[in-house]
N, C-alpha and C positions, 0 to 999 in steps of 0.2 A: 497220787493224782497230780497232774500238771496244773499249775496255777492258771486261773482264767486270765489274769492280767497279762501274763507272758504270751498267751495265745492270741490275744487281741493285738499286742504289739507286733507279733509276727505277721498277722494279716495286714496290718498297716504298712509294714515294710514291703510286702508283696504287692499291694495295690499301687504304691508309689513307683515301684520298679516297672510294673506293667504300663503305667502312664508315661514314664520317661521313654521306654522302648517304643511306645506308640507315636510319641511326638517326634522322635528321631527318625522313625520310618516314614512319617508323613513328610518331614523335611527332605529326606533323600529322594522322595518321589516327585517333588515339585519340579515342574517343567520350566525352562527358560521362556521369557516373553517372546523372544524372536529365535525360534529353533534354527540350528545350523542345518545346512543342506548342501548337496552337490548338484542338484537339479530339481526341476519343478515336481518330479515324482516323489521327492522327499517331503514336500509340503502338503498340508491338509487344509480343508475348509476354504478352498479357492485361493490360497496364498500362492505366490510365485517366488522362485529362488533368484535373488539378486545379491551378488558378492557374498555368497555363502550364507545368506540369511533369508529366512522366509518372511516376505513382506506382502502388503496388500496389492502392490502393482509395480510393474516395471515401465509401463508406458500408458498413455491416456486410454488406449483401447481396452486396458484391463479394468477400467472403472465404469461405473454406471453412467447413463446419460445425465448430462448436467454436471459431471465431475471431471477433474483432471488429475493426473498423477504428479505428486510433489514429494520428493525425497522418500519414495516408497509408500506413501499414504495417499488415499483418494480424498481430494478436497473439492469443495464447490468451485465451479468455474466462475470467473468474474462475469457480471452482467454485461459488461461492455469493455472494449479496448480503445475506442475512439468515439468522438461525438456523433459520427454518422451511424453508429450502432443504436442510438437512442431515438425514440419517437417523440413527436409533439414538441420539437424545439428544445428538448432537454439536453444537458451536457453530461459527458462521461467524466466523473470525478472519482478517483481512487477505485475504479472498476465498477462503479454504480451509477445508473442514470438518475440525475437529479435536476430539479428546476434551477435555472440560473438566478443569480442574485444581483449581478452587475454586468455592465457592458463588456468588460475585459475578459469575462468567461466565455464570450461568444466568438472569439477569434477576430482576425483583422476586419475592421469595418462593421462588425456585428453589433446589434443592439439587444438588450434584455428588456422584453416587454411582458409584464405580468407573469414572470417566471419562465417565459419561453424565448429562445433566441431567434431574432429576426436577422438572418445572415444575408450578406450582400451577394450579388450576382457574380458567379465565376466568370473570368475573362482571360483572354490572352493578349489583347491589344486594347488601346484606349477606345477604338471604334466600337468595341463590344459593349461599351457602357453608355449611360445617359450623357447628355451634353455637359452637365455640371459635375461629372465624375471622371476619375482617371483609373486606369488599370494598375493596381499596386499589389504586389505579392500574389497575383492570381485572382484578385477580387476587385470589383468596382467600388471605389472609395472616394471620399472627399478629404484628401489629406490636409487641406488648408483649414478644415473645420475643427481640428483638435486644438486643445489649449497647451500652453507651455512651450518650451523650446526643444522638447524632445520630439523626434520625428515619428515615434511609434509608441504603442502601449504595451506594457509588460503584463502578461497574464498571471493570475494567482494559480498555484498548484495545490492539490489537496492530498491528504494522507488517510490511511486506515487507522482504526483505533490502536493506540499505543504502538504505532509503527512509524519508522523513519525511512523506510525504503521507498523508492520512486516507483509507483505503479505504471504499467505500460500506458494507461490512459493519459498520464501526465507528460509523457515524453514529447509528444507533438508540441505541446505548449512550451516546454523548455527549449525545444529546437527553434521555435519561433522567437522566443525571448533571446536566445543566443544571437540569432540573426539581427534582431532589433538593437541589441547592445553593440554589436559590431558596426552597425550603421550609424551609431551615435558615439564616436570615439572621444568627443569632448566631455562626456559625462560619465560619472561612476554610479554605482547602484548599491543601495541598502538591500540586503537579503534578510527579511524579517520572519523568524519562525514563530508559530503560535500553536497552542494546544487547546483542548476543551477543558472543562473544569474538574475532570476526574484526577485523583491523585493529589499529592502534596505540592506546595509551591516549589520546593527544591527539585522534586522529580520533574515537574512540568517545565521548569527553566532548562534543565538538562535535556529533556526530550525536544523542546523547541530549538535548542542549539544544534542537536543532532540533525533535525530536519533541515534547518537552514544550511548547515555545513554540507549535508548530502547534496543539496541543490547546488550550492556553490562549487562543489567538486565536479558535479555532472557538467555544469556550464564550462568549467575549466577544461574538461576533457573535450568539449566541443570547440575549444579554441579561444574562449573568452579569457582575457588577461586576469588572473586571480587578484592582482593589485587593484582592479576596478570593483571588486566585490567585497563588501563589508558585512559580515554576519552579525545579526542583532537578535539575540534570543529574547522573546517577549513573554514566554510562558502562557499563562491563562489570563493575563492582565487586560487583553483587548478582545473580548468576545464580540462576535458579529451580531448577536441577538437573533440569529436565524437557525439556531440549533447546533449541537455538537459536531455534526458532519461538516458544517461550514467553518467551524472554529479550528479544525485540524488542518492547518494550511501554512504555506509560505507565501508571503507577499513581497512585492518589489517596489522600491521607491527611488526615483532619480535623485542624485545629490551632486 
């Protein structure tokens, strides 16, 4: 008669063999995350074929309402692209409509009153404005009412969370800043990057430097002399006291 112990050992070996074969089979059946394709007919579950890969979208029309196509994925559209997209005097900052915090967020001649921008009257010539105003940069303003020896104000620009790229909503402000700097050739500018309080001190210093450098590079592409721009990374050391969204910014200071 065959020993019981040997029989049990044989069963154990067989069980292990079945388990290994099952695992190997499962691994060989695993599908890639982005299946290869030659056309949309090769893709399932509403995916489309882009550069031989099945992805969620090839263009904005492939996405649901309120979304856009970004690198093959459907993502939420920004709430705004410019200040005029926002209601109730709010300003468009990093793609979101927000209450203003200071005058320079409201454009040339604008005033921030209780979180809402009071913008000046649009004009083409001085005669379109009140007797004590001039038509400057398309708006009725009182250029002699500002302080300092700089002829114009440089607007702060804002960023998304952990982001150093320039949102479309900030480009008009940087265009205006470029024109302002060009009209003030006798002065240079500090470009000061800031972050919110998330992350380590070292990380935030690096992030604030990337933000400030991105802005300086953008202004240089618009024709501003890079020698007039000094990048200053501030990290999280100078919070606005108005929340994280206002802390993620680059400010300018004449020097």
